[in-house]
FIKOLZA-1660 file (N, C-alpha, C; in steps of 0.1 Angstrom, whole numbers, plus 5000, padded with zeros to 4 digits):
% residues 259
   i   px   py   pz ch aa at
   1 0700 9530 9182  A  M  N
   1 0696 9543 9189  A  M CA
   1 0699 9542 9204  A  M  C
   2 0707 9551 9209  A  V  N
   2 0710 9551 9223  A  V CA
   2 0700 9561 9230  A  V  C
   3 0693 9557 9240  A  Y  N
   3 0683 9565 9246  A  Y CA
   3 0689 9571 9259  A  Y  C
   4 0692 9584 9258  A  L  N
   4 0697 9592 9270  A  L CA
   4 0686 9595 9279  A  L  C
   5 0688 9595 9292  A  K  N
   5 0678 9597 9302  A  K CA
   5 0679 9611 9308  A  K  C
   6 0667 9616 9312  A  T  N
   6 0666 9628 9320  A  T CA
   6 0670 9625 9334  A  T  C
   7 0672 9636 9342  A  K  N
   7 0675 9634 9356  A  K CA
   7 0663 9627 9364  A  K  C
   8 0651 9630 9360  A  E  N
   8 0639 9624 9366  A  E CA
   8 0639 9609 9363  A  E  C
   9 0642 9605 9350  A  E  N
   9 0642 9591 9347  A  E CA
   9 0654 9584 9354  A  E  C
  10 0665 9590 9355  A  I  N
  10 0676 9584 9363  A  I CA
  10 0672 9581 9377  A  I  C
  11 0665 9590 9383  A  E  N
  11 0660 9587 9397  A  E CA
  11 0651 9575 9398  A  E  C
  12 0642 9574 9388  A  L  N
  12 0634 9562 9387  A  L CA
  12 0642 9549 9385  A  L  C
  13 0652 9550 9377  A  L  N
  13 0662 9539 9375  A  L CA
  13 0669 9536 9388  A  L  C
  14 0672 9546 9396  A  R  N
  14 0679 9544 9408  A  R CA
  14 0670 9536 9418  A  R  C
  15 0657 9539 9418  A  K  N
  15 0648 9532 9427  A  K CA
  15 0648 9517 9423  A  K  C
  16 0647 9514 9410  A  S  N
  16 0647 9500 9406  A  S CA
  16 0659 9493 9410  A  S  C
  17 0671 9500 9408  A  N  N
  17 0684 9493 9411  A  N CA
  17 0686 9492 9426  A  N  C
  18 0681 9501 9434  A  L  N
  18 0682 9500 9448  A  L CA
  18 0674 9488 9453  A  L  C
  19 0663 9485 9447  A  L  N
  19 0655 9474 9451  A  L CA
  19 0662 9461 9447  A  L  C
  20 0669 9461 9436  A  V  N
  20 0678 9449 9432  A  V CA
  20 0688 9447 9444  A  V  C
  21 0695 9457 9448  A  S  N
  21 0705 9456 9458  A  S CA
  21 0700 9452 9471  A  S  C
  22 0688 9457 9475  A  K  N
  22 0681 9453 9487  A  K CA
  22 0677 9439 9487  A  K  C
  23 0673 9434 9475  A  T  N
  23 0669 9420 9474  A  T CA
  23 0681 9411 9476  A  T  C
  24 0693 9415 9470  A  E  N
  24 0705 9407 9472  A  E CA
  24 0710 9407 9486  A  E  C
  25 0708 9419 9493  A  A  N
  25 0712 9420 9507  A  A CA
  25 0703 9411 9516  A  A  C
  26 0690 9411 9513  A  M  N
  26 0681 9402 9520  A  M CA
  26 0685 9388 9519  A  M  C
  27 0690 9383 9508  A  L  N
  27 0693 9369 9506  A  L CA
  27 0706 9365 9514  A  L  C
  28 0714 9374 9519  A  V  N
  28 0727 9371 9525  A  V CA
  28 0725 9361 9537  A  V  C
  29 0715 9363 9545  A  E  N
  29 0714 9354 9557  A  E CA
  29 0710 9340 9553  A  E  C
  30 0706 9337 9541  A  F  N
  30 0702 9324 9537  A  F CA
  30 0713 9317 9529  A  F  C
  31 0724 9324 9526  A  L  N
  31 0735 9319 9518  A  L CA
  31 0744 9310 9526  A  L  C
  32 0740 9298 9528  A  K  N
  32 0748 9288 9536  A  K CA
  32 0746 9274 9531  A  K  C
  33 0755 9265 9535  A  P  N
  33 0754 9252 9530  A  P CA
  33 0741 9245 9532  A  P  C
  34 0736 9238 9522  A  G  N
  34 0724 9230 9524  A  G CA
  34 0711 9238 9518  A  G  C
  35 0713 9251 9515  A  V  N
  35 0702 9258 9510  A  V CA
  35 0701 9257 9495  A  V  C
  36 0689 9254 9490  A  T  N
  36 0687 9252 9475  A  T CA
  36 0686 9266 9468  A  T  C
  37 0691 9266 9456  A  T  N
  37 0691 9279 9448  A  T CA
  37 0676 9282 9445  A  T  C
  38 0667 9273 9443  A  I  N
  38 0653 9276 9440  A  I CA
  38 0647 9283 9452  A  I  C
  39 0651 9279 9464  A  S  N
  39 0645 9286 9476  A  S CA
  39 0649 9300 9477  A  S  C
  40 0661 9303 9472  A  L  N
  40 0666 9317 9472  A  L CA
  40 0657 9325 9462  A  L  C
  41 0655 9319 9450  A  D  N
  41 0647 9325 9440  A  D CA
  41 0633 9329 9445  A  D  C
  42 0627 9320 9452  A  K  N
  42 0613 9322 9457  A  K CA
  42 0613 9334 9467  A  K  C
  43 0623 9334 9476  A  K  N
  43 0624 9345 9485  A  K CA
  43 0626 9359 9478  A  K  C
  44 0634 9359 9468  A  A  N
  44 0637 9371 9460  A  A CA
  44 0624 9376 9453  A  A  C
  45 0617 9367 9447  A  E  N
  45 0605 9371 9440  A  E CA
  45 0595 9377 9450  A  E  C
  46 0593 9371 9461  A  E  N
  46 0583 9376 9471  A  E CA
  46 0588 9389 9476  A  E  C
  47 0601 9391 9479  A  F  N
  47 0606 9404 9484  A  F CA
  47 0604 9415 9474  A  F  C
  48 0607 9412 9461  A  I  N
  48 0606 9422 9450  A  I CA
  48 0591 9427 9449  A  I  C
  49 0582 9417 9449  A  R  N
  49 0568 9420 9448  A  R CA
  49 0563 9428 9460  A  R  C
  50 0567 9424 9472  A  D  N
  50 0563 9430 9485  A  D CA
  50 0567 9445 9485  A  D  C
  51 0578 9448 9478  A  N  N
  51 0584 9462 9477  A  N CA
  51 0580 9469 9465  A  N  C
  52 0569 9465 9458  A  G  N
  52 0563 9473 9447  A  G CA
  52 0570 9471 9434  A  G  C
  53 0578 9460 9432  A  G  N
  53 0585 9458 9420  A  G CA
  53 0580 9445 9413  A  G  C
  54 0584 9443 9401  A  I  N
  54 0581 9431 9394  A  I CA
  54 0595 9424 9390  A  I  C
  55 0597 9411 9392  A  P  N
  55 0610 9405 9388  A  P CA
  55 0612 9407 9373  A  P  C
  56 0623 9414 9371  A  G  N
  56 0627 9418 9357  A  G CA
  56 0631 9406 9348  A  G  C
  57 0636 9396 9354  A  F  N
  57 0641 9384 9346  A  F CA
  57 0630 9374 9343  A  F  C
  58 0620 9373 9352  A  L  N
  58 0610 9363 9351  A  L CA
  58 0603 9363 9338  A  L  C
  59 0604 9353 9330  A  N  N
  59 0598 9352 9317  A  N CA
  59 0604 9361 9306  A  N  C
  60 0615 9367 9309  A  Y  N
  60 0622 9375 9300  A  Y CA
  60 0629 9366 9289  A  Y  C
  61 0624 9367 9277  A  G  N
  61 0630 9358 9267  A  G CA
  61 0627 9343 9270  A  G  C
  62 0618 9341 9279  A  G  N
  62 0615 9327 9283  A  G CA
  62 0622 9322 9295  A  G  C
  63 0630 9331 9301  A  F  N
  63 0638 9326 9313  A  F CA
  63 0627 9323 9324  A  F  C
  64 0629 9312 9331  A  P  N
  64 0618 9307 9340  A  P CA
  64 0618 9313 9354  A  P  C
  65 0628 9321 9358  A  N  N
  65 0629 9325 9372  A  N CA
  65 0632 9340 9374  A  N  C
  66 0632 9344 9387  A  S  N
  66 0635 9358 9390  A  S CA
  66 0650 9361 9391  A  S  C
  67 0658 9351 9395  A  L  N
  67 0672 9353 9397  A  L CA
  67 0680 9344 9387  A  L  C
  68 0691 9349 9382  A  C  N
  68 0701 9340 9376  A  C CA
  68 0711 9336 9387  A  C  C
  69 0712 9323 9390  A  I  N
  69 0721 9319 9401  A  I CA
  69 0732 9309 9395  A  I  C
  70 0744 9314 9395  A  S  N
  70 0755 9306 9388  A  S CA
  70 0766 9303 9398  A  S  C
  71 0768 9290 9400  A  V  N
  71 0777 9285 9410  A  V CA
  71 0791 9280 9404  A  V  C
  72 0802 9284 9409  A  N  N
  72 0815 9279 9406  A  N CA
  72 0819 9281 9391  A  N  C
  73 0819 9270 9383  A  D  N
  73 0823 9271 9369  A  D CA
  73 0811 9276 9360  A  D  C
  74 0800 9278 9366  A  M  N
  74 0789 9284 9358  A  M CA
  74 0791 9299 9358  A  M  C
  75 0792 9305 9346  A  V  N
  75 0795 9319 9344  A  V CA
  75 0783 9328 9347  A  V  C
  76 0772 9326 9340  A  V  N
  76 0760 9334 9342  A  V CA
  76 0748 9326 9337  A  V  C
  77 0736 9332 9340  A  H  N
  77 0723 9326 9335  A  H CA
  77 0719 9313 9340  A  H  C
  78 0724 9310 9352  A  G  N
  78 0721 9297 9359  A  G CA
  78 0706 9298 9363  A  G  C
  79 0699 9287 9360  A  I  N
  79 0685 9285 9364  A  I CA
  79 0684 9280 9378  A  I  C
  80 0677 9287 9387  A  P  N
  80 0676 9281 9401  A  P CA
  80 0670 9267 9401  A  P  C
  81 0675 9259 9410  A  S  N
  81 0672 9245 9410  A  S CA
  81 0672 9239 9424  A  S  C
  82 0672 9226 9425  A  N  N
  82 0673 9219 9438  A  N CA
  82 0687 9217 9442  A  N  C
  83 0697 9223 9435  A  Y  N
  83 0711 9223 9439  A  Y CA
  83 0712 9229 9453  A  Y  C
  84 0719 9222 9462  A  K  N
  84 0722 9227 9475  A  K CA
  84 0735 9233 9476  A  K  C
  85 0736 9245 9481  A  L  N
  85 0749 9252 9482  A  L CA
  85 0758 9244 9491  A  L  C
  86 0771 9245 9488  A  K  N
  86 0781 9237 9495  A  K CA
  86 0792 9247 9501  A  K  C
  87 0798 9243 9512  A  E  N
  87 0810 9250 9517  A  E CA
  87 0820 9251 9506  A  E  C
  88 0825 9264 9504  A  G  N
  88 0835 9266 9494  A  G CA
  88 0830 9270 9480  A  G  C
  89 0817 9270 9479  A  D  N
  89 0811 9275 9466  A  D CA
  89 0813 9290 9464  A  D  C
  90 0814 9295 9452  A  I  N
  90 0812 9309 9449  A  I CA
  90 0799 9310 9440  A  I  C
  91 0790 9320 9443  A  V  N
  91 0777 9320 9438  A  V CA
  91 0774 9334 9432  A  V  C
  92 0773 9335 9419  A  S  N
  92 0769 9348 9413  A  S CA
  92 0754 9348 9413  A  S  C
  93 0749 9359 9419  A  I  N
  93 0734 9361 9419  A  I CA
  93 0732 9374 9411  A  I  C
  94 0725 9373 9400  A  D  N
  94 0722 9384 9391  A  D CA
  94 0707 9386 9392  A  D  C
  95 0703 9398 9395  A  C  N
  95 0689 9401 9398  A  C CA
  95 0684 9413 9390  A  C  C
  96 0671 9412 9385  A  G  N
  96 0665 9424 9378  A  G CA
  96 0652 9427 9384  A  G  C
  97 0649 9440 9384  A  V  N
  97 0636 9445 9389  A  V CA
  97 0631 9455 9379  A  V  C
  98 0618 9454 9377  A  Y  N
  98 0610 9464 9369  A  Y CA
  98 0601 9472 9378  A  Y  C
  99 0602 9485 9378  A  M  N
  99 0594 9493 9387  A  M CA
  99 0593 9507 9381  A  M  C
 100 0582 9513 9382  A  N  N
 100 0580 9527 9377  A  N CA
 100 0584 9529 9362  A  N  C
 101 0583 9518 9355  A  G  N
 101 0586 9519 9340  A  G CA
 101 0601 9517 9337  A  G  C
 102 0609 9514 9347  A  F  N
 102 0623 9512 9344  A  F CA
 102 0629 9500 9351  A  F  C
 103 0640 9495 9345  A  H  N
 103 0646 9482 9349  A  H CA
 103 0658 9485 9358  A  H  C
 104 0660 9477 9368  A  G  N
 104 0673 9477 9376  A  G CA
 104 0679 9463 9373  A  G  C
 105 0693 9464 9373  A  D  N
 105 0700 9451 9369  A  D CA
 105 0714 9452 9376  A  D  C
 106 0717 9442 9385  A  S  N
 106 0730 9442 9392  A  S CA
 106 0733 9428 9396  A  S  C
 107 0745 9425 9397  A  A  N
 107 0750 9411 9401  A  A CA
 107 0761 9412 9412  A  A  C
 108 0761 9402 9420  A  Y  N
 108 0772 9401 9430  A  Y CA
 108 0776 9386 9432  A  Y  C
 109 0789 9384 9433  A  T  N
 109 0793 9370 9436  A  T CA
 109 0796 9368 9450  A  T  C
 110 0789 9359 9456  A  F  N
 110 0789 9356 9471  A  F CA
 110 0798 9344 9474  A  F  C
 111 0802 9343 9486  A  I  N
 111 0810 9331 9490  A  I CA
 111 0802 9323 9500  A  I  C
 112 0803 9310 9500  A  I  N
 112 0796 9301 9509  A  I CA
 112 0807 9295 9519  A  I  C
 113 0806 9299 9531  A  G  N
 113 0816 9295 9541  A  G CA
 113 0830 9300 9538  A  G  C
 114 0839 9291 9539  A  E  N
 114 0853 9294 9536  A  E CA
 114 0857 9290 9522  A  E  C
 115 0863 9299 9515  A  I  N
 115 0867 9295 9501  A  I CA
 115 0882 9296 9500  A  I  C
 116 0887 9290 9489  A  S  N
 116 0902 9289 9487  A  S CA
 116 0907 9303 9484  A  S  C
 117 0920 9305 9487  A  K  N
 117 0927 9318 9484  A  K CA
 117 0926 9321 9469  A  K  C
 118 0926 9311 9460  A  E  N
 118 0925 9313 9446  A  E CA
 118 0912 9319 9442  A  E  C
 119 0901 9314 9448  A  K  N
 119 0888 9319 9445  A  K CA
 119 0886 9333 9451  A  K  C
 120 0892 9335 9463  A  E  N
 120 0891 9348 9469  A  E CA
 120 0897 9359 9460  A  E  C
 121 0909 9356 9454  A  N  N
 121 0916 9365 9446  A  N CA
 121 0908 9368 9433  A  N  C
 122 0902 9357 9427  A  L  N
 122 0894 9359 9415  A  L CA
 122 0882 9369 9418  A  L  C
 123 0876 9367 9429  A  L  N
 123 0865 9376 9432  A  L CA
 123 0870 9391 9434  A  L  C
 124 0881 9392 9441  A  K  N
 124 0887 9405 9444  A  K CA
 124 0890 9412 9430  A  K  C
 125 0897 9405 9422  A  V  N
 125 0901 9411 9409  A  V CA
 125 0889 9414 9400  A  V  C
 126 0879 9406 9400  A  T  N
 126 0867 9408 9392  A  T CA
 126 0860 9421 9396  A  T  C
 127 0858 9422 9409  A  K  N
 127 0852 9434 9415  A  K CA
 127 0860 9447 9412  A  K  C
 128 0873 9445 9413  A  E  N
 128 0882 9457 9410  A  E CA
 128 0880 9460 9395  A  E  C
 129 0879 9450 9386  A  S  N
 129 0878 9453 9372  A  S CA
 129 0865 9461 9369  A  S  C
 130 0854 9458 9376  A  L  N
 130 0842 9465 9375  A  L CA
 130 0844 9480 9378  A  L  C
 131 0851 9483 9389  A  Y  N
 131 0853 9497 9393  A  Y CA
 131 0863 9504 9384  A  Y  C
 132 0873 9496 9379  A  K  N
 132 0882 9502 9369  A  K CA
 132 0874 9507 9357  A  K  C
 133 0864 9499 9352  A  G  N
 133 0856 9502 9341  A  G CA
 133 0847 9514 9344  A  G  C
 134 0841 9515 9356  A  I  N
 134 0833 9526 9360  A  I CA
 134 0840 9539 9360  A  I  C
 135 0853 9539 9365  A  E  N
 135 0861 9551 9365  A  E CA
 135 0863 9557 9351  A  E  C
 136 0862 9549 9341  A  Q  N
 136 0864 9554 9327  A  Q CA
 136 0851 9559 9321  A  Q  C
 137 0840 9558 9328  A  A  N
 137 0827 9562 9323  A  A CA
 137 0825 9577 9325  A  A  C
 138 0831 9585 9317  A  V  N
 138 0830 9600 9318  A  V CA
 138 0826 9606 9305  A  V  C
 139 0820 9617 9305  A  V  N
 139 0816 9624 9293  A  V CA
 139 0828 9626 9284  A  V  C
 140 0827 9623 9271  A  G  N
 140 0838 9625 9262  A  G CA
 140 0846 9613 9260  A  G  C
 141 0846 9603 9269  A  A  N
 141 0853 9591 9267  A  A CA
 141 0845 9582 9258  A  A  C
 142 0850 9570 9255  A  R  N
 142 0842 9561 9247  A  R CA
 142 0840 9547 9254  A  R  C
 143 0830 9540 9249  A  I  N
 143 0827 9527 9255  A  I CA
 143 0840 9518 9256  A  I  C
 144 0848 9519 9245  A  G  N
 144 0861 9511 9245  A  G CA
 144 0870 9514 9256  A  G  C
 145 0869 9526 9262  A  D  N
 145 0878 9529 9273  A  D CA
 145 0874 9521 9285  A  D  C
 146 0861 9519 9287  A  I  N
 146 0856 9511 9298  A  I CA
 146 0860 9496 9296  A  I  C
 147 0858 9492 9283  A  S  N
 147 0861 9478 9280  A  S CA
 147 0876 9475 9282  A  S  C
 148 0885 9484 9278  A  F  N
 148 0899 9482 9279  A  F CA
 148 0903 9482 9294  A  F  C
 149 0897 9490 9302  A  A  N
 149 0901 9491 9316  A  A CA
 149 0898 9478 9323  A  A  C
 150 0886 9472 9320  A  V  N
 150 0882 9459 9326  A  V CA
 150 0891 9448 9322  A  V  C
 151 0894 9447 9309  A  Q  N
 151 0902 9437 9303  A  Q CA
 151 0916 9438 9308  A  Q  C
 152 0922 9450 9308  A  N  N
 152 0936 9452 9313  A  N CA
 152 0938 9447 9327  A  N  C
 153 0929 9451 9336  A  H  N
 153 0930 9447 9350  A  H CA
 153 0929 9432 9352  A  H  C
 154 0919 9426 9345  A  A  N
 154 0917 9412 9347  A  A CA
 154 0929 9404 9341  A  A  C
 155 0933 9407 9329  A  E  N
 155 0944 9400 9323  A  E CA
 155 0957 9402 9329  A  E  C
 156 0960 9414 9334  A  S  N
 156 0973 9417 9341  A  S CA
 156 0974 9409 9354  A  S  C
 157 0963 9404 9359  A  N  N
 157 0963 9396 9371  A  N CA
 157 0962 9381 9368  A  N  C
 158 0963 9378 9355  A  G  N
 158 0964 9364 9351  A  G CA
 158 0951 9357 9348  A  G  C
 159 0940 9365 9347  A  Y  N
 159 0927 9359 9345  A  Y CA
 159 0923 9362 9330  A  Y  C
 160 0911 9356 9326  A  S  N
 160 0907 9358 9312  A  S CA
 160 0893 9364 9313  A  S  C
 161 0889 9370 9302  A  V  N
 161 0877 9378 9301  A  V CA
 161 0867 9371 9291  A  V  C
 162 0855 9368 9296  A  V  N
 162 0845 9362 9287  A  V CA
 162 0841 9372 9276  A  V  C
 163 0841 9368 9264  A  R  N
 163 0839 9378 9253  A  R CA
 163 0825 9377 9247  A  R  C
 164 0818 9366 9248  A  E  N
 164 0806 9363 9241  A  E CA
 164 0794 9370 9248  A  E  C
 165 0796 9374 9261  A  L  N
 165 0785 9381 9269  A  L CA
 165 0790 9394 9273  A  L  C
 166 0781 9404 9272  A  V  N
 166 0786 9418 9274  A  V CA
 166 0776 9426 9283  A  V  C
 167 0781 9437 9288  A  G  N
 167 0772 9447 9295  A  G CA
 167 0763 9454 9284  A  G  C
 168 0755 9463 9289  A  H  N
 168 0744 9468 9280  A  H CA
 168 0738 9481 9285  A  H  C
 169 0732 9488 9277  A  G  N
 169 0723 9499 9281  A  G CA
 169 0712 9494 9289  A  G  C
 170 0707 9502 9299  A  V  N
 170 0695 9497 9307  A  V CA
 170 0686 9509 9309  A  V  C
 171 0673 9507 9309  A  G  N
 171 0663 9517 9310  A  G CA
 171 0649 9512 9310  A  G  C
 172 0641 9517 9300  A  K  N
 172 0627 9512 9299  A  K CA
 172 0627 9497 9295  A  K  C
 173 0638 9493 9288  A  N  N
 173 0641 9479 9284  A  N CA
 173 0652 9474 9293  A  N  C
 174 0652 9461 9295  A  L  N
 174 0663 9455 9303  A  L CA
 174 0676 9456 9296  A  L  C
 175 0675 9453 9283  A  H  N
 175 0688 9454 9274  A  H CA
 175 0685 9465 9263  A  H  C
 176 0693 9475 9264  A  E  N
 176 0692 9486 9254  A  E CA
 176 0706 9488 9248  A  E  C
 177 0707 9496 9238  A  K  N
 177 0720 9499 9232  A  K CA
 177 0726 9510 9241  A  K  C
 178 0739 9511 9243  A  P  N
 178 0749 9503 9235  A  P CA
 178 0753 9490 9243  A  P  C
 179 0759 9481 9235  A  E  N
 179 0766 9470 9242  A  E CA
 179 0779 9475 9249  A  E  C
 180 0782 9469 9260  A  V  N
 180 0794 9473 9267  A  V CA
 180 0803 9460 9270  A  V  C
 181 0812 9457 9260  A  P  N
 181 0820 9445 9261  A  P CA
 181 0830 9447 9273  A  P  C
 182 0835 9436 9278  A  N  N
 182 0845 9436 9289  A  N CA
 182 0860 9435 9283  A  N  C
 183 0861 9437 9270  A  Y  N
 183 0874 9437 9263  A  Y CA
 183 0873 9447 9252  A  Y  C
 184 0884 9452 9248  A  G  N
 184 0884 9462 9237  A  G CA
 184 0896 9472 9237  A  G  C
 185 0895 9481 9228  A  M  N
 185 0905 9491 9227  A  M CA
 185 0901 9505 9231  A  M  C
 186 0910 9513 9237  A  K  N
 186 0907 9526 9241  A  K CA
 186 0903 9534 9228  A  K  C
 187 0894 9544 9230  A  G  N
 187 0890 9553 9219  A  G CA
 187 0881 9547 9208  A  G  C
 188 0876 9534 9211  A  R  N
 188 0866 9528 9202  A  R CA
 188 0852 9528 9208  A  R  C
 189 0843 9527 9199  A  G  N
 189 0829 9526 9204  A  G CA
 189 0822 9540 9205  A  G  C
 190 0810 9540 9209  A  I  N
 190 0803 9553 9209  A  I CA
 190 0808 9562 9220  A  I  C
 191 0806 9575 9218  A  K  N
 191 0810 9585 9228  A  K CA
 191 0801 9584 9240  A  K  C
 192 0806 9586 9252  A  I  N
 192 0798 9586 9264  A  I CA
 192 0793 9600 9266  A  I  C
 193 0779 9601 9268  A  E  N
 193 0773 9614 9269  A  E CA
 193 0765 9615 9283  A  E  C
 194 0762 9627 9287  A  E  N
 194 0754 9630 9298  A  E CA
 194 0740 9622 9296  A  E  C
 195 0736 9615 9307  A  G  N
 195 0723 9608 9306  A  G CA
 195 0724 9594 9301  A  G  C
 196 0736 9589 9297  A  L  N
 196 0737 9575 9293  A  L CA
 196 0736 9566 9305  A  L  C
 197 0728 9556 9304  A  T  N
 197 0726 9546 9315  A  T CA
 197 0730 9532 9310  A  T  C
 198 0740 9526 9316  A  I  N
 198 0745 9513 9312  A  I CA
 198 0747 9504 9324  A  I  C
 199 0747 9491 9321  A  A  N
 199 0751 9481 9331  A  A CA
 199 0765 9476 9327  A  A  C
 200 0775 9477 9335  A  I  N
 200 0788 9472 9333  A  I CA
 200 0789 9459 9341  A  I  C
 201 0793 9448 9335  A  E  N
 201 0793 9435 9342  A  E CA
 201 0804 9426 9338  A  E  C
 202 0816 9428 9343  A  P  N
 202 0827 9418 9340  A  P CA
 202 0824 9404 9344  A  P  C
 203 0826 9395 9335  A  M  N
 203 0826 9380 9338  A  M CA
 203 0840 9375 9336  A  M  C
 204 0847 9371 9346  A  I  N
 204 0861 9369 9346  A  I CA
 204 0863 9354 9350  A  I  C
 205 0871 9347 9342  A  N  N
 205 0874 9333 9345  A  N CA
 205 0888 9331 9351  A  N  C
 206 0889 9321 9360  A  M  N
 206 0902 9318 9366  A  M CA
 206 0911 9311 9355  A  M  C
 207 0905 9304 9346  A  G  N
 207 0913 9297 9336  A  G CA
 207 0911 9304 9322  A  G  C
 208 0908 9297 9312  A  K  N
 208 0907 9302 9299  A  K CA
 208 0893 9309 9297  A  K  C
 209 0892 9317 9286  A  R  N
 209 0880 9325 9285  A  R CA
 209 0869 9317 9278  A  R  C
 210 0872 9305 9273  A  N  N
 210 0862 9297 9265  A  N CA
 210 0850 9293 9274  A  N  C
 211 0838 9293 9268  A  I  N
 211 0826 9290 9275  A  I CA
 211 0818 9281 9266  A  I  C
 212 0807 9275 9272  A  F  N
 212 0797 9268 9264  A  F CA
 212 0784 9269 9271  A  F  C
 213 0773 9267 9263  A  Q  N
 213 0760 9268 9268  A  Q CA
 213 0754 9254 9271  A  Q  C
 214 0748 9252 9283  A  A  N
 214 0743 9239 9286  A  A CA
 214 0730 9236 9278  A  A  C
 215 0726 9223 9279  A  D  N
 215 0714 9219 9271  A  D CA
 215 0701 9226 9276  A  D  C
 216 0701 9232 9287  A  D  N
 216 0689 9239 9292  A  D CA
 216 0686 9252 9284  A  D  C
 217 0696 9256 9275  A  G  N
 217 0695 9268 9267  A  G CA
 217 0698 9281 9273  A  G  C
 218 0702 9280 9286  A  W  N
 218 0705 9292 9294  A  W CA
 218 0719 9292 9300  A  W  C
 219 0721 9282 9309  A  S  N
 219 0733 9282 9317  A  S CA
 219 0746 9282 9309  A  S  C
 220 0755 9291 9312  A  I  N
 220 0768 9292 9306  A  I CA
 220 0779 9288 9315  A  I  C
 221 0787 9278 9311  A  F  N
 221 0798 9273 9319  A  F CA
 221 0812 9276 9312  A  F  C
 222 0822 9276 9321  A  T  N
 222 0836 9276 9315  A  T CA
 222 0839 9263 9309  A  T  C
 223 0846 9263 9298  A  K  N
 223 0849 9250 9291  A  K CA
 223 0859 9242 9299  A  K  C
 224 0868 9248 9306  A  D  N
 224 0878 9241 9314  A  D CA
 224 0874 9237 9328  A  D  C
 225 0862 9241 9331  A  G  N
 225 0856 9237 9345  A  G CA
 225 0862 9245 9356  A  G  C
 226 0870 9255 9353  A  L  N
 226 0875 9264 9364  A  L CA
 226 0865 9275 9368  A  L  C
 227 0866 9280 9380  A  P  N
 227 0856 9290 9384  A  P CA
 227 0856 9303 9376  A  P  C
 228 0844 9309 9377  A  S  N
 228 0842 9322 9371  A  S CA
 228 0835 9331 9381  A  S  C
 229 0838 9344 9380  A  A  N
 229 0831 9354 9389  A  A CA
 229 0824 9365 9381  A  A  C
 230 0815 9372 9387  A  H  N
 230 0806 9381 9379  A  H CA
 230 0801 9392 9389  A  H  C
 231 0805 9404 9386  A  F  N
 231 0799 9416 9394  A  F CA
 231 0794 9426 9384  A  F  C
 232 0782 9432 9387  A  E  N
 232 0776 9441 9378  A  E CA
 232 0770 9453 9386  A  E  C
 233 0772 9465 9381  A  H  N
 233 0765 9477 9385  A  H CA
 233 0758 9483 9373  A  H  C
 234 0746 9489 9376  A  S  N
 234 0740 9498 9366  A  S CA
 234 0745 9512 9370  A  S  C
 235 0749 9520 9360  A  I  N
 235 0754 9534 9363  A  I CA
 235 0747 9544 9353  A  I  C
 236 0747 9556 9358  A  A  N
 236 0742 9567 9349  A  A CA
 236 0753 9578 9348  A  A  C
 237 0754 9584 9337  A  I  N
 237 0763 9596 9336  A  I CA
 237 0756 9608 9340  A  I  C
 238 0761 9613 9352  A  V  N
 238 0754 9625 9358  A  V CA
 238 0766 9635 9361  A  V  C
 239 0764 9648 9357  A  N  N
 239 0774 9658 9358  A  N CA
 239 0787 9654 9353  A  N  C
 240 0787 9647 9342  A  G  N
 240 0799 9643 9335  A  G CA
 240 0806 9630 9339  A  G  C
 241 0801 9624 9349  A  K  N
 241 0808 9612 9354  A  K CA
 241 0798 9601 9358  A  K  C
 242 0804 9589 9361  A  A  N
 242 0796 9578 9365  A  A CA
 242 0790 9580 9379  A  A  C
 243 0777 9577 9380  A  N  N
 243 0769 9577 9392  A  N CA
 243 0763 9563 9393  A  N  C
 244 0768 9556 9403  A  V  N
 244 0764 9542 9405  A  V CA
 244 0750 9541 9411  A  V  C
 245 0741 9534 9404  A  L  N
 245 0727 9534 9407  A  L CA
 245 0724 9522 9417  A  L  C
 246 0731 9511 9415  A  S  N
 246 0729 9499 9424  A  S CA
 246 0739 9502 9435  A  S  C
 247 0738 9493 9446  A  D  N
 247 0746 9496 9458  A  D CA
 247 0751 9483 9465  A  D  C
 248 0764 9481 9464  A  F  N
 248 0770 9470 9470  A  F CA
 248 0772 9472 9485  A  F  C
 249 0772 9484 9490  A  T  N
 249 0775 9486 9505  A  T CA
 249 0764 9480 9513  A  T  C
 250 0751 9480 9509  A  I  N
 250 0741 9474 9517  A  I CA
 250 0742 9459 9517  A  I  C
 251 0747 9453 9506  A  I  N
 251 0750 9439 9505  A  I CA
 251 0761 9435 9515  A  I  C
 252 0772 9443 9514  A  E  N
 252 0784 9440 9522  A  E CA
 252 0782 9442 9537  A  E  C
 253 0773 9451 9541  A  E  N
 253 0769 9453 9555  A  E CA
 253 0763 9440 9560  A  E  C
 254 0754 9434 9552  A  Q  N
 254 0748 9421 9556  A  Q CA
 254 0758 9410 9556  A  Q  C
 255 0767 9410 9547  A  I  N
 255 0778 9400 9547  A  I CA
 255 0786 9400 9560  A  I  C
 256 0789 9412 9565  A  K  N
 256 0797 9414 9577  A  K CA
 256 0788 9409 9589  A  K  C
 257 0775 9412 9588  A  K  N
 257 0766 9408 9599  A  K CA
 257 0765 9393 9601  A  K  C
 258 0765 9386 9590  A  Y  N
 258 0762 9372 9590  A  Y CA
 258 0775 9363 9589  A  Y  C
 259 0787 9370 9590  A  K  N
 259 0799 9362 9589  A  K CA
 259 0801 9354 9601  A  K  C
% end
């Protein structure tokens, strides 16, 4: 059952998603070599609570923290730890917020110091893939149109798409129907309707698409040890097309400030 949202519900979802983006923007000044990922998690939890939200990931399905922080060849679901960020790392930070009865969910892959041209291009293409998918989210299209756009852009640039993990509906629950794969065929899947709210989240690998789960039961790594990037927006279908509820511009303003 796909739960379509009213305009009022979409505005509540927007508030939750904006707090996610503000949390990620707040973290930018601390993203430097020597900083532990657990310290970032603590800052995020405090910030979310200070701004009237509840960390959406904390204890979700048993996940122990407020952020998923995944570095280099870790694809997603990284548990914050005493790992110290290093020059040249790429760091996916996936954040969730629960507020006013609705969940926000968004992810951004950050760079630590200077990174290689290869990693730079991976991040560029992954983010482009996200927006290619969002462009297809219009009334009358199908979920497969989003999936195809993401896959086509990533693969035509020589990258591979993780298939075991997918985007999803978002609303009163963190994960709702429908699933939104990052690969697929045009014209397949459910029809996109006014009021649909989904999280689109390409996970794109520099090497092969194969992944494995670590012994901690959460962290997902690339099998070949090559880097992976992850960008995610939550969107709503408003007036027939995608309206992005999370906000990368406030994150990128902070990135420019601290460069």
